[in-house]
Structure formats: structure tokens, C-alpha cells
All heavy atoms as an XYZ file, in Angstrom:
553
protein
N      21.726    -15.994     44.775
C      21.126    -15.169     43.712
C      19.618    -15.317     43.766
O      19.092    -16.439     43.817
C      21.581    -15.705     42.352
C      21.146    -14.931     41.179
S      21.915    -15.571     39.696
C      22.071    -14.105     38.782
N      18.854    -14.192     43.846
C      17.412    -14.300     44.027
C      16.750    -14.766     42.720
O      17.230    -14.530     41.634
C      16.965    -12.885     44.341
C      18.040    -12.008     43.848
C      19.337    -12.813     43.859
N      15.658    -15.449     42.867
C      14.908    -16.003     41.758
C      13.958    -14.955     41.235
O      13.443    -14.141     41.998
C      14.132    -17.230     42.208
C      13.833    -18.077     41.013
C      13.305    -19.437     41.542
O      13.185    -19.686     42.730
N      13.050    -20.337     40.608
N      13.840    -14.871     39.911
C      12.922    -13.930     39.255
C      11.512    -14.242     39.455
O      11.065    -15.390     39.154
C      13.281    -13.834     37.779
C      12.624    -12.760     36.918
C      12.965    -11.404     37.471
C      13.027    -12.887     35.516
N      10.727    -13.343     39.924
C       9.331    -13.610     40.161
C       8.529    -13.320     38.836
O       8.482    -12.172     38.404
C       8.828    -12.682     41.294
C       7.359    -12.922     41.601
O       6.895    -14.037     41.304
O       6.727    -11.958     42.115
N       7.951    -14.375     38.274
C       7.247    -14.203     37.002
C       5.705    -14.354     37.185
O       5.022    -14.584     36.190
C       7.738    -15.269     36.047
O       7.543    -16.570     36.552
C       9.213    -15.070     35.648
N       5.254    -14.289     38.390
C       3.851    -14.517     38.583
C       2.962    -13.381     38.085
O       1.771    -13.634     37.756
C       3.583    -14.732     40.098
O       3.886    -13.518     40.758
N       3.474    -12.175     37.963
C       2.675    -11.067     37.473
C       2.822    -10.791     35.987
O       2.237     -9.870     35.471
C       3.021     -9.768     38.189
O       4.421     -9.511     38.033
C       2.801     -9.941     39.718
N       3.679    -11.544     35.341
C       3.899    -11.291     33.906
C       2.689    -11.479     33.053
O       2.433    -10.684     32.164
C       5.027    -12.216     33.365
C       6.407    -11.813     33.763
C       6.675    -10.884     34.738
C       7.585    -12.238     33.238
N       8.094    -10.795     34.839
C       8.658    -11.576     33.934
C       7.941    -13.124     32.257
C       9.992    -11.747     33.633
C       9.298    -13.360     31.952
C      10.281    -12.657     32.655
N       1.902    -12.512     33.320
C       0.688    -12.739     32.537
C      -0.294    -11.508     32.702
O      -0.839    -11.015     31.642
C       0.023    -14.019     32.930
C      -1.294    -14.334     32.210
C      -0.926    -14.594     30.729
C      -1.930    -15.567     32.796
N      -0.443    -11.046     33.858
C      -1.319     -9.900     34.078
C      -0.785     -8.651     33.319
O      -1.568     -7.896     32.777
C      -1.411     -9.581     35.578
O      -1.756    -10.851     36.276
C      -2.427     -8.543     35.869
N       0.474     -8.458     33.426
C       1.082     -7.297     32.750
C       0.963     -7.402     31.260
O       0.626     -6.393     30.593
C       2.569     -7.172     33.154
C       2.764     -6.726     34.567
S       2.075     -5.132     34.876
C       3.004     -4.043     33.863
N       1.200     -8.548     30.720
C       1.122     -8.702     29.267
C      -0.294     -8.524     28.729
O      -0.563     -7.864     27.769
C       1.685    -10.068     28.837
C       3.199    -10.039     29.041
C       1.387    -10.396     27.403
C       3.887    -11.406     28.850
N      -1.290     -9.113     29.444
C      -2.643     -8.990     29.049
C      -3.156     -7.551     29.192
O      -3.880     -7.039     28.375
C      -3.538     -9.913     29.894
C      -3.394    -11.412     29.592
C      -4.272    -12.215     30.568
C      -3.692    -11.671     28.170
N      -2.738     -6.866     30.219
C      -3.132     -5.445     30.406
C      -2.474     -4.582     29.323
O      -3.081     -3.594     28.866
C      -2.842     -4.961     31.798
O      -1.405     -4.889     32.000
N      -1.273     -4.900     28.898
C      -0.552     -4.141     27.851
C      -1.336     -4.351     26.504
O      -1.567     -3.404     25.829
C       0.836     -4.660     27.719
C       1.586     -3.949     26.614
S       3.094     -4.764     26.139
C       2.456     -6.250     25.482
N      -1.725     -5.563     26.220
C      -2.487     -5.800     24.985
C      -3.815     -5.101     24.987
O      -4.263     -4.500     24.028
C      -2.709     -7.298     24.732
C      -1.491     -7.992     24.149
C      -0.949     -9.101     24.663
C      -0.860     -7.477     22.943
C       0.133     -9.739     24.141
C       0.251     -8.020     22.454
C       0.748     -9.221     23.063
N      -4.432     -5.114     26.109
C      -5.785     -4.454     26.227
C      -5.608     -2.931     26.056
O      -6.381     -2.247     25.362
C      -6.374     -4.778     27.583
C      -7.725     -4.099     27.875
C      -8.781     -4.657     26.849
C      -8.147     -4.263     29.256
N      -4.575     -2.388     26.714
C      -4.330     -0.948     26.556
C      -3.976     -0.572     25.145
O      -4.469      0.452     24.643
C      -3.162     -0.539     27.488
O      -3.465     -0.948     28.805
C      -2.933      0.960     27.503
N      -3.095     -1.361     24.481
C      -2.806     -1.046     23.069
C      -4.012     -1.176     22.151
O      -4.163     -0.361     21.282
C      -1.707     -2.043     22.597
C      -0.313     -1.732     23.093
C       0.684     -2.814     22.650
C       0.179     -0.373     22.540
N      -4.822     -2.116     22.435
C      -6.045     -2.240     21.629
C      -6.944     -1.043     21.807
O      -7.482     -0.525     20.819
C      -6.817     -3.574     22.040
C      -8.092     -3.781     21.299
C      -8.084     -4.184     19.995
C      -9.291     -3.525     21.977
C      -9.250     -4.364     19.318
C     -10.467     -3.707     21.305
C     -10.471     -4.130     20.021
N      -7.093     -0.616     22.967
C      -7.927      0.531     23.277
C      -7.351      1.829     22.622
O      -8.080      2.570     22.000
C      -8.170      0.755     24.764
C      -9.020     -0.387     25.322
C      -8.848      2.096     25.075
C      -9.132     -0.445     26.791
N      -6.121      1.978     22.702
C      -5.416      3.175     22.135
C      -5.608      3.136     20.574
O      -5.889      4.164     19.992
C      -3.925      3.237     22.522
C      -3.818      3.582     24.024
C      -3.160      4.195     21.654
C      -2.447      3.489     24.543
N      -5.366      1.982     19.942
C      -5.521      1.904     18.511
C      -6.963      2.156     18.124
O      -7.270      2.811     17.091
C      -5.022      0.562     17.972
C      -3.548      0.527     17.821
C      -2.809     -0.408     18.493
C      -2.887      1.470     17.021
C      -1.437     -0.402     18.390
C      -1.521      1.433     16.879
C      -0.736      0.479     17.520
N      -7.916      1.607     18.834
C      -9.316      1.848     18.543
C      -9.625      3.336     18.621
O     -10.458      3.913     17.811
C     -10.215      1.079     19.460
C     -10.184     -0.391     19.236
C     -10.703     -0.772     17.905
O     -11.649     -0.247     17.405
N      -9.981     -1.721     17.240
N      -9.104      4.020     19.628
C      -9.386      5.417     19.725
C      -8.727      6.251     18.610
O      -9.285      7.229     18.086
C      -8.887      5.969     21.097
C      -9.743      5.524     22.324
C      -9.004      6.013     23.587
C     -11.103      6.111     22.277
N      -7.558      5.845     18.190
C      -6.913      6.519     17.089
C      -7.636      6.282     15.784
O      -7.797      7.239     15.003
C      -5.460      6.057     16.951
C      -4.534      6.680     17.998
C      -3.119      6.324     17.657
C      -2.179      7.069     18.520
N      -2.145      8.499     18.193
N      -8.094      5.115     15.561
C      -8.822      4.819     14.343
C     -10.149      5.528     14.296
O     -10.627      5.967     13.221
C      -8.944      3.259     14.178
C      -7.558      2.714     13.886
C      -9.933      2.909     13.075
C      -7.557      1.192     13.802
N     -10.782      5.606     15.465
C     -12.126      6.205     15.476
C     -12.090      7.690     15.172
O     -13.106      8.259     14.815
C     -12.750      5.966     16.833
O     -12.136      6.671     17.849
N     -10.959      8.351     15.235
C     -10.856      9.790     14.947
C     -10.759     10.092     13.470
O     -10.824     11.207     13.082
C      -9.721     10.358     15.764
C      -9.912     10.437     17.228
C      -8.798     11.070     17.950
C      -9.051     11.083     19.428
N      -8.018     11.683     20.217
N     -10.499      9.049     12.683
C     -10.309      9.279     11.234
C     -11.688      9.399     10.597
O     -12.684      8.804     11.015
C      -9.576      8.064     10.611
C      -8.157      8.098     10.900
N      -7.283      8.930     10.287
C      -7.405      7.278     11.743
C      -6.029      8.692     10.733
N      -6.108      7.767     11.591
N     -11.736     10.221      9.570
C     -12.951     10.424      8.811
C     -12.931      9.590      7.522
O     -12.059      9.720      6.755
C     -13.075     11.904      8.428
C     -13.012     12.878      9.542
C     -14.391     13.353      9.824
C     -14.350     14.426     10.905
N     -15.090     14.180     12.093
N     -13.898      8.719      7.478
C     -13.981      7.888      6.296
C     -15.206      8.287      5.473
O     -16.324      8.480      6.076
C     -14.108      6.353      6.644
C     -12.917      5.883      7.351
C     -12.946      5.571      8.761
C     -11.791      5.564      6.620
C     -11.853      5.095      9.339
C     -10.625      5.051      7.293
C     -10.698      4.860      8.653
N     -15.080      8.305      4.159
C     -16.174      8.676      3.296
C     -17.067      7.457      3.160
O     -16.602      6.378      2.884
C     -15.671      9.179      1.958
C     -14.817     10.450      2.094
C     -13.451     10.478      1.956
C     -15.517     11.598      2.400
C     -12.772     11.616      2.038
C     -14.770     12.806      2.537
C     -13.404     12.831      2.388
O     -12.711     13.975      2.511
N     -18.384      7.691      3.250
C     -19.251      6.563      3.144
C     -19.574      6.138      1.727
O     -19.699      4.969      1.416
C     -20.572      6.922      3.937
C     -20.392      7.007      5.390
N     -20.139      5.937      6.181
C     -20.410      8.117      6.191
C     -20.012      6.361      7.435
N     -20.167      7.639      7.480
N     -19.693      7.137      0.860
C     -20.006      6.774     -0.556
C     -18.949      7.516     -1.449
O     -19.253      8.579     -1.923
C     -21.412      7.216     -0.883
O     -21.474      8.602     -0.715
N     -17.840      6.868     -1.708
C     -16.885      7.557     -2.617
C     -17.373      7.493     -4.073
O     -17.928      6.511     -4.499
C     -15.639      6.659     -2.430
C     -16.111      5.387     -1.924
C     -17.363      5.662     -1.192
N     -17.142      8.604     -4.711
C     -17.621      8.707     -6.107
C     -16.408      8.711     -7.057
O     -15.376      9.297     -6.674
C     -18.416      9.965     -6.329
C     -19.724      9.922     -5.538
C     -20.455     11.258     -5.704
O     -20.026     12.074     -6.522
O     -21.506     11.375     -5.069
N     -16.564      8.053     -8.154
C     -15.445      8.011     -9.103
C     -15.318      9.382     -9.790
O     -16.332      9.959    -10.219
C     -15.714      6.964    -10.126
C     -15.685      5.553     -9.576
S     -14.032      4.972     -9.259
C     -13.410      4.810    -10.903
N     -14.122      9.842     -9.929
C     -13.890     11.099    -10.650
C     -13.388     10.692    -12.058
O     -12.452      9.912    -12.163
C     -12.910     11.966    -10.012
O     -11.671     11.255     -9.790
C     -13.411     12.407     -8.635
N     -14.028     11.176    -13.082
C     -13.604     10.793    -14.409
C     -12.411     11.672    -14.830
O     -12.465     12.890    -14.738
C     -14.758     11.012    -15.374
O     -15.081     12.365    -15.401
N     -11.370     10.976    -15.246
C     -10.200     11.724    -15.793
C     -10.155     11.537    -17.204
O     -10.114     10.373    -17.776
C      -8.956     11.203    -15.125
O      -8.897      9.796    -15.347
C      -8.950     11.491    -13.676
N     -10.183     12.608    -17.984
C     -10.195     12.582    -19.425
C      -8.708     12.689    -19.926
O      -8.039     13.655    -19.616
C     -11.020     13.628    -20.037
C     -12.485     13.426    -19.743
C     -13.322     14.503    -20.382
C     -14.759     14.311    -20.064
N     -15.607     15.356    -20.648
N      -8.258     11.670    -20.581
C      -6.887     11.733    -21.110
C      -6.944     12.213    -22.518
O      -7.757     11.689    -23.329
C      -6.240     10.329    -21.064
O      -7.024      9.436    -21.780
C      -6.092      9.872    -19.584
N      -6.135     13.140    -22.829
C      -6.083     13.624    -24.198
C      -4.946     12.903    -24.975
O      -3.865     12.671    -24.469
C      -5.754     15.087    -24.211
O      -4.549     15.362    -23.643
N      -5.210     12.496    -26.165
C      -4.292     11.768    -27.008
C      -3.303     12.795    -27.575
O      -3.622     13.704    -28.247
C      -4.966     10.992    -28.091
C      -4.054     10.295    -29.038
C      -4.525      8.889    -29.243
C      -3.705      8.213    -30.329
N      -2.433      7.862    -29.856
N      -1.995     12.481    -27.289
C      -0.981     13.340    -27.833
C      -0.329     12.635    -29.025
O       0.007     11.473    -28.960
C       0.061     13.615    -26.725
C      -0.453     14.375    -25.570
C       0.609     14.574    -24.503
O       1.673     14.028    -24.652
N       0.276     15.392    -23.523
N      -0.206     13.442    -30.050
C       0.422     12.887    -31.264
C       1.900     12.940    -31.202
O       2.480     14.064    -30.870
C      -0.072     13.620    -32.549
C      -1.533     13.303    -32.785
O      -1.991     12.233    -32.418
N      -2.229     14.244    -33.388
N       2.576     11.916    -31.412
C       3.991     11.829    -31.342
C       4.529     11.700    -32.787
O       3.841     11.139    -33.631
C       4.488     10.719    -30.477
O       3.922      9.483    -30.942
C       4.166     10.929    -29.035
N       5.715     12.194    -33.034
C       6.219     12.122    -34.438
C       6.383     10.725    -34.969
O       6.231     10.494    -36.158
C       7.549     12.911    -34.354
C       7.741     13.324    -32.986
C       6.617     12.851    -32.146
N       6.698      9.801    -34.108
C       6.942      8.464    -34.650
C       5.635      7.669    -34.903
O       5.684      6.598    -35.510
C       7.831      7.635    -33.718
C       7.310      7.554    -32.322
C       6.402      6.704    -31.791
C       7.724      8.454    -31.215
N       6.219      6.917    -30.507
C       6.981      7.978    -30.063
C       8.600      9.488    -31.072
C       7.062      8.613    -28.872
C       8.687     10.092    -29.847
C       8.028      9.624    -28.734
N       4.562      8.209    -34.547
C       3.246      7.480    -34.802
C       2.856      7.649    -36.286
O       2.174      6.773    -36.839
C       2.119      7.986    -33.888
C       2.293      7.463    -32.493
C       1.167      7.968    -31.582
O       0.341      8.783    -32.036
O       1.050      7.514    -30.456
N       3.232      8.734    -36.903
C       2.822      8.954    -38.292
C       3.791      8.336    -39.253
O       3.480      8.196    -40.435
C       2.779     10.478    -38.537
O       3.996     11.051    -38.242
C       1.681     11.092    -37.641
N       4.971      7.967    -38.863
C       5.995      7.380    -39.694
C       5.986      5.877    -39.699
O       5.708      5.313    -38.560
C       7.397      7.887    -39.388
C       7.576      9.340    -39.586
C       8.968      9.726    -39.171
C       9.143     11.259    -39.266
N      10.421     11.655    -38.851
N       6.241      5.254    -40.784
C       6.347      3.787    -40.840
C       7.813      3.431    -40.721
O       8.648      3.895    -41.520
C       5.771      3.270    -42.107
C       5.794      1.718    -42.153
C       4.908      0.913    -41.649
C       6.789      1.008    -42.774
N       5.247     -0.399    -41.859
C       6.423     -0.340    -42.569
C       7.963      1.286    -43.481
C       7.220     -1.454    -42.975
C       8.748      0.172    -43.939
C       8.390     -1.104    -43.701
N       8.144      2.689    -39.717
C       9.539      2.262    -39.663
C       9.612      0.757    -39.474
O       8.655      0.136    -38.966
C      10.162      2.908    -38.354
O       9.385      2.476    -37.230
C      10.209      4.345    -38.442
N      10.640      0.200    -40.087
C      10.807     -1.250    -39.961
C      12.023     -1.504    -39.027
O      13.078     -0.930    -39.258
C      11.058     -1.816    -41.331
C      11.026     -3.345    -41.301
C      11.130     -3.882    -42.720
C      11.038     -5.377    -42.729
N      11.051     -5.911    -44.032
N      11.794     -2.355    -38.084
C      12.847     -2.668    -37.125
C      13.493     -3.954    -37.573
O      12.743     -4.993    -37.640
C      12.347     -2.739    -35.725
C      11.680     -1.385    -35.361
C      13.367     -3.108    -34.741
C      10.920     -1.382    -34.036
N      14.750     -4.015    -37.802
C      15.428     -5.239    -38.107
C      16.015     -5.831    -36.878
O      16.807     -5.173    -36.226
C      16.519     -4.957    -39.177
C      15.953     -4.541    -40.484
C      15.911     -3.221    -40.828
C      15.624     -5.525    -41.394
C      15.429     -2.848    -42.096
C      15.117     -5.189    -42.655
C      14.991     -3.888    -42.964
O      14.532     -3.592    -44.253
N      15.639     -7.069    -36.575
C      16.226     -7.715    -35.437
C      17.459     -8.393    -35.900
O      17.609     -8.842    -37.031
C      15.256     -8.744    -34.875
C      13.948     -8.180    -34.320
C      12.968     -9.280    -33.970
C      14.205     -7.351    -33.124
N      18.446     -8.502    -35.005
C      19.697     -9.145    -35.398
C      19.515    -10.601    -35.786
O      20.198    -11.175    -36.667
C      20.581     -9.102    -34.122
C      19.933     -8.028    -33.318
C      18.533     -7.908    -33.732
N      18.491    -11.260    -35.251
C      18.317    -12.735    -35.562
C      17.589    -12.892    -36.867
O      17.601    -13.945    -37.458
C      17.540    -13.394    -34.416
C      18.252    -13.457    -33.044
C      17.293    -14.052    -32.013
C      19.441    -14.305    -33.208
N      16.934    -11.875    -37.374
C      16.204    -12.024    -38.616
C      17.039    -11.654    -39.849
O      16.584    -11.730    -40.956
C      14.913    -11.140    -38.588
O      15.312     -9.781    -38.546
N      18.258    -11.225    -39.630
C      19.103    -10.916    -40.798
C      19.593    -12.190    -41.452
O      19.789    -13.188    -40.850
C      20.316    -10.054    -40.370
C      19.993     -8.665    -39.799
C      21.240     -8.011    -39.270
C      19.398     -7.771    -40.936
N      19.749    -12.122    -42.768
C      20.234    -13.307    -43.499
C      21.710    -13.542    -43.144
O      22.465    -12.594    -42.903
C      20.072    -12.993    -44.975
C      19.915    -11.531    -45.012
C      19.375    -11.065    -43.651
N      22.108    -14.819    -43.177
C      23.489    -15.123    -42.814
C      24.389    -15.038    -44.050
O      24.076    -15.228    -45.159
C      23.568    -16.534    -42.243
C      22.903    -16.687    -40.924
C      22.856    -18.164    -40.491
C      23.587    -15.881    -39.891
């Protein structure tokens, strides 16, 4: 049975990492990033709900007399 030659593995792995790094750098460099993002103000309007005007008392089961 022939023995597996592993002498070139280090070169292949290092070249693979270098290639992946270069590819990712090229992909990232094509993205457009905004240099000064500005906050957009969102105005929320208060909506009146029917239960806000009514007074209700909630009875918890533990607060009832025995």
C-alpha cells in the first residue's frame, strides 16, 4: 500500500487561506458604506384605547379573602 505524501499540504492550506482572504477582501470592498449616517426621527402618535379611560380593578386569586 503506498504511503500518502503530505509534504505539499502546508503549502496548499496556506495558499487556500490566502486566496480566501483575498476573495473576501474584494467582496467587502465592493460594498458601499455610509460615512456619516444621520438619525431619522420617527414621530409616534399616541393612540387612545378604550381601556385607558376606564378604571378597572383586577382581583388576583391570591388577594381574595379565604
